[in-house]
N, C-alpha and C positions, 0 to 999 in steps of 0.2 A: 900245780893249780887247781884252783877252787872252781865246782861246778857255778852255770850262771845262775844267778838270780832270776825264779821263774819270774814273781813278779815284777821284775826291770822289765824282759823280753817282753811281758803281756802290756806292759806299759807303751814300750817302744812299737811293737805290734799297731797299740790303738792309735800312735802318733800318725803310722803310715794310712790308717784308715781313715784318720782326719784328713789327712794331707791330700786325698784322692778326691773328698766327699763332694767338694763344689766341682772342681777341674780336674780333666785327665792329667796324669804327671809323668813326664821321661823319668829316668832315672837320674840324670841330674837336677830335676826339678822337685823331686823326692828327696836330696840331699840338701837342697836350699832350702827347703820349705820345713825340713825335719827338723837339720842337723846334725843328722847323721852320720857318723863313717858309710862312704859310697858302700863297701864290704858289707855293712851291715843291714845298709837299708835294701839292698837286691835279694839280702838272704831272707829278711822276713816278707818280701814283696812276692818272692816264689814262694815261701811257703802259705802265705795269704792267698798265692792266686794258686795252689794246690786244694785248698778248700774250698774256692772258689768266692771268697769275702773279694777279692779283686780281681779285676780280668783285664786283659789286654785290647786295647782297643786296634783296627786295622793299620794305625801307624807306627802299635806299637805299645805306646803308653799307658800306664795303669789306670784304671777307674774302677767305681765302686761295683764289686761283683754282684751275680744273682741270686747265691746264698745268702746275701745283708735282706734282700727282697723279701724272700723265702721264711726268714727268721721274723722279718717283723710280721708276717700274716701268721705266722705258726707253723710249725715244722713238717705237717704232713698235708698243709692246705692246696699245695701245686699238685702233689699225687692225686687228691679229691677231685679237684676241679677238672684234671685230666680225665678220669677215670669216669666222669660223668658224661664226656664228650666221646670216650672210646666204644661203650656200647652203640652208641649211634654209629660210629663208622664201620665199626664190626658189621651191624644190620645192613648199612649201606653198601658193602663193599665183597660182603658175605666171607671176609677173611679176618683172622686174629688180628686184634688190634693191641698196639702197646705204645707205652709213654718211657722217653729214657732221657737220664739227664747226664750229664759228663762227670768224670772223677777222675781224673788224672790220664792214665793211660786207657783206662777201661770206661763204658758208658754201663750205666746201672739201668734196669728196668724198675720204674716204681709205680707203674700202674698198666694193666694190661686187662683186657676183653677176650676172651678164648671164643673161637668158633663150636659150639653147642657140638656138633657131630660130621663124620666124615674126616679125608683124610686132612690133617692142619698142622699148622708150626706155632706149639707152644713154648711159649717164655716164661718161665715162673717170675711174679716178682719177684724184687731182690737179684735175681740173677746178673752177674758180671760178664759183659760180653768185651771184645776185642773194641779198639777205636783205629783198627787195622781192617777192618771187613765188615762189610753190610753197608744199606743205604743210611740206616741212621746215624753209622759213623762218618758217610758223607755227609749229611746235613749238619751235623756239629761241628766237623772240622772244617765246613766251607766257610765259616764265619770265623775262623779261628787264626790270630796272628800268625803270620809267614813262619817266624822262629819255630814254633811250636807245631807246626804242619810238616816244618823239613824234618825234627827228629823222628817222626814217624812214618814219615814215606817210605825210607828202605824197606820197613818190612810190613809194609799196605798191601793190600791185593789192591788198591787203584790208584792213581796218576793225579797228578798235579791238574792235569786237562779236566779228570773228572771232577774235580772241586770247583773249578772255574766254569764248567758245564752249571753245576748246581748252582751258584750263586747267582749265575744269569737267568737260569728258567725257575728256580725258587724251590726245588723239588729234587727229591734223588731217586735212584734207581737200582737195584743191585740183581743179578743173577748170580747162585751157585757161588756167591764167594765165603758165605761164613758157614754153610752146610751146603752139599750137591742138591740138586735137585729143589730149592727153595731160594723163592724168588722174594723180594721186598722192596716197599715204595716208601719214602719217608719223605717229612717238610717239616722248616725249624718251626719253633713256638718262640713269639717274642715279647718281652715286657714294653713299658708304653714310651722306654727311652731307644728301644731299638736291639738291647741286647738278647742274646740268644739263651733263653732258659732251657731248654730241650729240644727233645723231636718227637713228632707223633708217626707212628709207622705202622704198617699193616706187613702182613708176611704171611707165604702160603705156597704152596708147588707150584714149580713153571707153568704145567698144564693148565693152572687156572689162571693165573694171575698173567701170565706172559711176557715175553722177552723183551716187549712193548706194551707196555702200560696205555689202557683205552682212556680218552680222556675223561670218560665216565668215573673212573677209578682215581685217576688223578687228581680232578676236580673234587672228591670224597674227602681225600686226604687234606687239601689243603684249607676245603673248609672247615674241618674240623682243627685244623692249625691255628684258622682264623679264630674258630671258636674258641680255644683255649686261650688264645692270647688276649682276646676281647675280658674274659673272664678274669684274668690276673691284673687287670688295670684297674 
C-alpha cells in the first residue's frame, strides 16, 4: 500500500476547518458538510484538535480553535500580550506569575514574571507541566468537553467536582498538587467568542498564599485574566 499523499491530507484538513468556520459541527455534520468518510473526518478533526486548530464546544461539537486566532495575530503575540500583564500581577500579588496554554495532555508556560527575591516558585518559559495537577490545569480543563476530561481524570490529583467548582466561581486554587509546599491560583483567559485561550496563574509557598486565598489575591488574578482577555479581542 502506498503512502498517503500529504497534499491530499492537507486539502482534507482544510476542508474540515472550512466546515466549522461559520458554525460548530458534530461528527455527523462534518461528514455531511465535507463529504469525507466518517473515520477520515474523525481522525482529521482529532488531529486538528491536538494542534488547537479546532476545539470542542461544551456540547462536543467541533469549532474553530484558539490557535487560528493566534496565527492570525502573529505567533508570539498572545505570549507577549500576557507578559505585559504578568508583571503587574506579580507586583500586586507578591508571587511569581505565569501564563499557560494547553497542548494535549500538557500545559506549556509561554510567559512568566518571577518574584525578584525570597522563596519563590520558578516556572521557566517553555516548561511543560501535566494537565493532571495544579490550578492552571483546573482552569484549562474546567471548560473542556467532558470526554477529554474523562480521559485525564483517572490520573489527576483532582476530581470532576473540582472542575465544577471552577466553572461556578471562575477561578481555581490548588495546594501541593504539582509540588509539595507550593500553592497556586489561576483563572482562564478567553477571546471574544468565549473560547479559553489559556490560564493566568500565580504560584508560591503555601505559607504565603495560604490554603484559602484572600479576596485580594483572587481579585488580582481575575483582574489580570480580564485584562489579557480584553487585550486579545
